[in-house]
MIKOL-433373 format. One record per residue (C-alpha): x, y, z. Coordinates in Angstrom, 1 decimal. Each point is the difference from the previous one (the first is absolute). Layout:
SITE|east|north|up
SITE|X|Y|Z
...
This chain:
SITE|east|north|up
SITE|-18.3|-8.6|-25.3
SITE|2.2|1.9|-2.4
SITE|3.3|1.3|0.8
SITE|-1.3|3.9|0.6
SITE|-2.5|-0.9|2.5
SITE|2.6|-2.8|1.5
SITE|2.6|3.3|0.1
SITE|-2.0|2.5|1.4
SITE|-1.9|-2.9|2.6
SITE|3.7|-1.0|1.2
SITE|2.3|1.8|-0.4
SITE|-1.2|3.4|0.2
SITE|-3.2|-0.1|2.5
SITE|1.0|0.0|3.3
SITE|-1.2|-3.6|1.9
SITE|-2.0|-1.0|2.4
SITE|2.1|0.1|3.7
SITE|-1.8|-3.2|1.8
SITE|1.2|-2.4|-3.2
SITE|2.8|1.6|-0.5
SITE|1.2|-0.2|3.8
SITE|-1.0|-3.6|0.1
SITE|2.1|-1.0|-3.3
SITE|2.9|2.0|1.8
SITE|-0.8|-2.4|3.5
SITE|0.0|-2.6|-2.6
SITE|3.2|0.7|-1.8
SITE|1.5|0.8|3.2
SITE|-0.8|-3.9|1.6
SITE|1.2|-1.2|-3.1
SITE|3.1|2.3|0.4
SITE|0.7|-1.5|3.5
SITE|-0.1|-3.5|-1.0
SITE|2.0|-0.2|-3.4
SITE|3.0|2.4|1.3
SITE|0.2|-0.5|3.9
SITE|-0.7|3.3|0.8
SITE|-2.4|3.1|0.5
SITE|-1.5|2.8|-1.7
SITE|1.8|2.8|1.0
SITE|2.2|3.1|-0.8
SITE|1.2|2.2|2.5
SITE|2.6|-2.5|1.3
SITE|1.3|0.0|-3.6
SITE|-0.2|4.2|-0.1
SITE|1.6|-0.2|3.0
SITE|3.4|-2.1|-1.3
SITE|0.0|1.5|-3.0
SITE|0.7|3.3|2.4
SITE|2.5|-2.0|1.7
SITE|2.2|-0.5|-2.7
SITE|-0.4|3.4|-1.2
SITE|1.4|0.7|3.0
SITE|2.8|-2.2|-0.8
SITE|0.7|1.7|-2.8
SITE|1.4|2.7|2.0
SITE|2.1|-1.6|2.2
SITE|-2.5|-1.3|2.6
SITE|0.3|-3.0|1.6
SITE|-4.3|-1.0|0.0
SITE|1.1|-4.0|-0.1
SITE|1.3|0.3|3.1
SITE|-3.8|1.8|1.8
SITE|-1.8|-2.0|2.3
SITE|-3.0|0.0|-2.3
SITE|1.3|-0.3|-3.0
SITE|1.2|-3.3|1.2
SITE|-3.3|-1.2|0.7
SITE|-1.0|0.9|-3.4
SITE|3.0|-0.8|-1.5
SITE|1.4|2.1|-2.6
SITE|2.2|-2.4|-2.1
SITE|-0.6|0.2|-4.4
SITE|-2.1|2.2|-1.5
SITE|-3.2|0.9|-0.8
SITE|0.6|-2.2|-3.5
SITE|1.3|-3.2|2.1
SITE|-2.8|0.2|2.8
SITE|-3.4|-0.6|-0.5
SITE|-1.8|2.7|2.1
SITE|2.1|2.3|-2.6
SITE|-1.8|-1.8|-3.3
SITE|-3.0|0.4|1.2
SITE|0.5|3.8|0.6
SITE|1.0|0.7|-3.1
SITE|-2.7|-1.7|-1.6
SITE|-2.6|1.7|2.4
SITE|1.8|2.8|-1.7
SITE|-0.3|-0.7|-3.9
SITE|-3.4|-1.7|0.6
SITE|-1.2|3.6|1.6
SITE|1.7|2.2|-2.1
SITE|-1.8|-2.1|-3.1
SITE|-3.3|0.2|1.2
SITE|0.0|3.5|0.2
SITE|1.7|0.4|-3.3
SITE|-3.1|-2.1|-2.0
SITE|-2.0|2.5|1.7
SITE|1.6|3.3|-0.7
SITE|0.3|0.5|3.8
SITE|3.3|1.1|-0.2
SITE|1.0|3.9|1.4
SITE|2.6|1.2|1.5
SITE|-0.6|3.0|2.1
SITE|1.5|2.1|3.3
SITE|-2.0|0.5|2.9
SITE|-1.8|3.1|-0.1
SITE|0.6|0.9|3.9
SITE|3.1|-0.2|2.0
SITE|-2.1|-1.1|3.1
SITE|-0.6|-3.8|-2.3
SITE|3.5|-0.3|-0.7
SITE|1.3|0.9|3.7
SITE|-3.8|-2.3|1.0
SITE|2.4|-3.0|-2.3
SITE|2.6|0.5|1.4
SITE|-0.3|0.0|3.9
SITE|-3.5|-3.0|-0.4
SITE|2.8|-2.1|-2.3
SITE|2.7|-0.2|2.7
SITE|-2.6|-0.5|3.1
SITE|-2.0|-3.0|-2.2
SITE|4.0|-1.2|-1.7
SITE|0.6|-0.1|3.8
SITE|-2.7|-2.0|1.5
SITE|-0.1|-2.5|-3.0
SITE|3.8|-0.7|1.1
SITE|-1.1|-0.3|4.0
SITE|-2.2|-1.6|-0.9
SITE|1.4|-2.7|-2.0
SITE|-2.3|0.7|-3.3
SITE|-2.5|2.1|-1.7
SITE|-3.8|-0.5|-0.7
SITE|0.9|-2.3|-2.7
SITE|2.1|-2.0|2.5
SITE|-3.1|-0.1|2.3
SITE|-2.9|-0.2|-1.4
SITE|0.7|-2.3|-3.3
SITE|2.6|-2.0|1.8
SITE|0.4|0.1|3.7
SITE|-4.0|-0.5|0.5
SITE|-0.5|-2.2|-2.4
SITE|2.5|-2.3|1.4
SITE|-0.5|0.7|3.4
SITE|1.8|1.9|1.9
SITE|-0.3|1.6|3.0
SITE|2.3|3.1|-1.0
SITE|-2.2|1.0|-2.8
SITE|-3.6|0.5|2.4
SITE|1.8|2.1|1.7
SITE|1.8|1.8|-3.3
SITE|-3.7|0.3|-1.1
SITE|-1.5|1.5|3.1
SITE|2.6|2.2|0.4
SITE|0.4|1.4|-3.0
SITE|-4.4|0.9|-0.3
SITE|0.3|1.6|2.9
SITE|2.9|1.8|-1.2
SITE|-1.3|1.1|-3.4
SITE|-3.0|1.4|2.2
SITE|2.5|2.1|1.7
SITE|1.5|0.5|-3.2
SITE|-3.3|1.1|-1.2
SITE|-1.0|2.5|2.5
SITE|3.1|1.7|-0.5
SITE|-0.3|0.2|-3.5
SITE|-2.8|2.2|0.5
SITE|1.2|2.7|1.9
SITE|0.4|3.7|-1.6
SITE|3.4|0.0|-1.0
SITE|-0.4|-3.1|-2.2
SITE|-2.7|2.3|-2.2
SITE|1.8|1.3|-3.1
SITE|-1.8|3.0|-2.0
SITE|-2.1|-0.9|-2.9
SITE|-0.3|2.1|-3.2
SITE|-3.0|0.7|-1.4
SITE|0.4|0.8|-3.7
SITE|-3.7|1.5|-1.4
SITE|-0.9|-2.8|-3.4
SITE|-3.4|0.2|-2.2
SITE|-0.4|-3.0|0.2
SITE|1.0|-3.6|1.2
SITE|3.5|-1.7|-2.5
SITE|-0.2|-3.2|-0.7
SITE|2.7|-2.1|0.7
SITE|1.7|-0.4|-3.4
SITE|3.0|-2.4|-0.7
SITE|2.4|0.3|-3.4
SITE|0.0|-3.4|-1.9
SITE|3.0|0.3|-1.1
SITE|1.1|0.2|3.2
SITE|-1.9|-3.1|1.4
SITE|1.3|-2.3|-2.8
SITE|3.6|0.8|0.7
SITE|-0.4|-0.7|3.3
SITE|-2.3|-3.0|-0.1
SITE|2.6|-1.4|-1.9
SITE|2.5|0.7|1.8
SITE|-1.9|-1.4|2.6
SITE|-0.1|-3.2|-2.1
SITE|4.0|0.2|-0.9
SITE|0.7|0.1|4.2
SITE|-3.0|-2.9|0.8
SITE|1.8|-2.6|-2.3
SITE|3.5|1.3|0.8
SITE|-0.5|-0.8|3.5
SITE|-1.8|-3.5|-0.8
SITE|3.3|-0.7|-1.8
SITE|2.7|1.0|2.0
SITE|-2.3|-2.2|2.9
SITE|-0.3|-3.1|-2.4
SITE|3.5|0.1|-1.1
SITE|1.5|0.3|3.8
SITE|-2.7|-2.9|1.0
SITE|2.3|-2.3|-2.3
SITE|3.1|0.1|2.2
SITE|-1.5|1.5|3.2
SITE|-3.6|-1.4|-0.1
SITE|-1.1|1.9|3.6
SITE|1.1|3.7|-1.3
SITE|-1.5|-0.4|-3.0
SITE|-3.4|-0.9|1.4
SITE|1.0|2.8|2.3
SITE|-0.4|2.6|-2.4
SITE|-3.0|-1.6|-2.1
SITE|-1.8|-0.1|3.7
SITE|1.4|3.8|0.4
SITE|-1.9|0.8|-3.1
SITE|-3.1|-1.2|0.6
SITE|-0.3|2.2|3.8
SITE|1.2|2.8|-2.0
SITE|-3.0|-0.1|-2.6
SITE|-2.6|-0.9|2.3
SITE|1.7|2.6|2.5
SITE|-0.4|3.0|-2.7
SITE|-3.4|-1.1|-1.7
SITE|-1.8|-0.6|3.4
SITE|1.6|2.6|1.5
SITE|0.7|-2.0|3.0
SITE|0.3|2.7|2.6
SITE|1.0|-1.4|3.7
SITE|0.4|3.7|0.7
SITE|-3.3|0.5|-0.7
SITE|-1.2|-2.2|1.3
SITE|0.1|1.5|4.4
SITE|0.2|3.4|-1.4
SITE|-3.7|-0.6|-2.1
SITE|-1.3|-1.3|3.0
SITE|0.5|2.6|2.3
SITE|-0.7|3.2|-1.8
SITE|-2.2|-0.9|-2.8
SITE|-1.9|-3.4|1.7
SITE|1.0|-1.9|-3.6
SITE|1.1|-3.8|0.5
SITE|-0.2|-1.1|-3.1
SITE|3.7|-0.6|0.1
SITE|0.6|-1.5|3.7
SITE|-2.9|-3.0|-1.1
SITE|1.9|-0.3|-2.9
SITE|3.4|-0.6|1.7
SITE|-2.0|-1.9|2.9
SITE|-1.4|-2.7|-2.2
SITE|3.6|-0.4|-2.3
SITE|1.8|-0.9|3.4
SITE|-2.6|-2.3|0.6
SITE|0.5|-1.7|-3.3
SITE|3.2|0.3|0.4
SITE|0.3|-1.9|3.6
SITE|-2.5|-2.8|-1.7
SITE|3.2|-0.9|-2.6
SITE|2.8|1.1|2.3
SITE|-1.8|-2.7|2.6
SITE|0.3|-2.5|-2.4
SITE|3.9|0.7|-1.3
SITE|0.6|-0.4|4.1
SITE|-1.5|-3.4|-0.2
SITE|1.7|-1.2|-2.8
SITE|3.3|1.3|2.1
SITE|1.0|3.2|-1.4
SITE|1.2|1.7|3.3
SITE|-1.4|3.7|0.5
SITE|1.7|2.7|0.6
SITE|-0.9|0.9|3.9
SITE|1.6|2.8|1.6
SITE|0.7|1.2|3.8
SITE|-3.3|1.7|1.6
SITE|1.2|3.3|2.2
SITE|-0.2|3.2|0.8
SITE|1.6|0.7|-3.4
SITE|-3.2|-1.1|-1.8
SITE|-2.0|2.6|1.9
SITE|2.2|2.9|-0.5
SITE|0.7|-0.8|-3.4
SITE|-3.3|0.1|-0.9
SITE|-1.3|2.8|1.5
SITE|3.2|1.9|-1.9
SITE|-0.7|-1.7|-3.1
SITE|-4.3|0.7|0.5
SITE|0.9|3.7|0.8
SITE|2.7|0.5|-2.7
SITE|-1.8|-1.5|-3.1
SITE|-3.1|2.3|0.6
SITE|2.1|2.9|0.6
SITE|2.3|-0.9|-3.6
SITE|-3.0|-0.9|-1.6
SITE|1.3|-3.5|-1.5
SITE|2.0|-3.2|1.3
SITE|1.8|-2.4|-2.3
SITE|-2.9|-1.6|-2.1
SITE|0.0|3.8|-1.4
SITE|3.4|-0.4|-1.1
SITE|-2.1|-0.2|-4.1
SITE|-0.4|3.0|-1.8
SITE|-3.5|-0.2|-0.6
SITE|-1.4|3.2|-1.8
SITE|3.8|1.5|0.9
SITE|-1.4|2.1|2.8
SITE|3.6|0.3|1.6
SITE|3.9|-0.9|-0.5
SITE|1.4|-2.7|2.2
SITE|2.9|0.3|2.6
SITE|1.1|-2.2|2.3
SITE|1.0|0.9|3.8
SITE|2.4|-2.5|1.5
SITE|1.5|-0.1|3.6
SITE|1.5|-2.2|2.1
SITE|-3.3|-0.7|1.6
SITE|-1.8|1.2|-2.7
SITE|-1.8|0.4|-3.6
SITE|-2.7|1.2|-2.0
SITE|-1.1|-0.5|-3.0
SITE|-1.3|3.1|-2.4
SITE|-0.7|3.9|0.3
SITE|-3.5|0.9|-0.5
SITE|-1.2|3.2|-1.2
SITE|-3.4|-0.1|1.5
SITE|-1.4|-1.1|3.6
SITE|-3.2|-0.6|-1.5
SITE|-0.7|-3.0|-2.4
SITE|3.0|-2.0|0.8
SITE|0.9|-3.2|1.2
């Protein structure tokens, strides 16, 4: 296989979801076994929000919630923080390789309001349930935590209500028709594609170098960043999307992504069971009404907003990102379309 063939097949074309989600499940298993923690992002985002509030004189460290999830340190000294930075780098590099980066503003205020309101609802639900879909599907369920099953079922129900709600006429934006004489093929600027591919390589190897240098003094932090880069590449190249997995079942009847996630969870559960047998302590959360209510809110919110935290990457640059952090909730980013986002 020549370099150009490899580049097109693995760095530009999207990957099949099922093998990619299985790989993500395997990575999350090793991540748990090596670092002792689980693959999750919204808890760390909430810490970022708490530390942002501290800059404005708010004593967030005194809040009961932050005493549970711990507000000490910084993103550069926490395993979750380094992993998420690696995810950002991996996603951005992969998007640049394929020349799929473009910033644009939403064309409709309705989409902006969907993102903001849905984001607040989903963020509140994620914090109420002590985690989001990653914390439940790739950590909670494989680690045999009953709260994750409550959350997963409630999220599915909430996403059904969200799908029904977003089909209301108020969310239909007018489509402007333009007369053309023939179909126009999609084109790319070769020079721009080459520049972006090189920039993607620079970011990718820069992240690897940063991770390896960190690993020399703090092995777990460096390894966490390497895992994050791997997670980011898989999410962007395979377009892994939990929101579409739920939403598509209710709107179009497609279950391909949902099946991929189920298989990935099964693979992860086998590996995590092995680690638990070896003495690694599983991360078990309490199961109560908070998991059910949080799951309902999270499922409804992600469908309304058009995406969850796994879409923090920049595939095709469909929209700029934004954090909405509150005392009890957070959300990862804004979207400009309620149709094909995850």
